[in-house]
C-alpha positions, 0 to 999 in steps of 0.5 A: 743674346741673339733675341736682342740683336734680333729685335733691335735689327727689325726695328731698324729695318721697320725705322728705315721702311717707315721713312721710305713710305714717307718720303712717297707720301710727301710727294704725294701731298706736294710737300716740298718743305717736307720731302726735302728733309730726305735730301742730301746735303747736294741733291741731282734734280730734274724737273719740268724747266729744272735740272742742276745740282741743288743744294738742299735748300735750292731743291726744296724751291725748286720742288716747291715751284713745281707742286705750284704747278701740278695741284692735287698729284697720286704718286704711286710707285711702280719698281723698287731696287738697289742692293741692302748695302748700297744705293737704292732706286724707285721707280714711279708716277706722279699724276694729276687730271691733266699730266703724268710724269714719270718719276726716278729716285735715287737714294741710301740710307745712312745712319737709319736715315734715308737720303735722296741723291737723286730725284727725277721727274718727267713728263710722260707722252 
């Protein structure tokens, strides 16, 4: 019985970790539609030229505009934090040939799915 529990728990952790990497890939690729699938119903979003609390669809449009203005991005994670049971955060950077942005994501996992609550993308000096 213990072995079954351990196997199921490890499968759950792998599925959550896989989702963590998925949203990172969509930031890297500039895919607003797929990234928005990880947004919660309301997202606190701050990107250059836009700031506010948006619905999932509105946030997708804001991110699409940002990605259109910033082609060929590369996303690098710099730091993770948070607790296993509560919200987690991720600090990273988005870089292209001309600009560098500092990123901050706040998310939680509900029913083994990742939900982004807050996303900030701010230019670095």
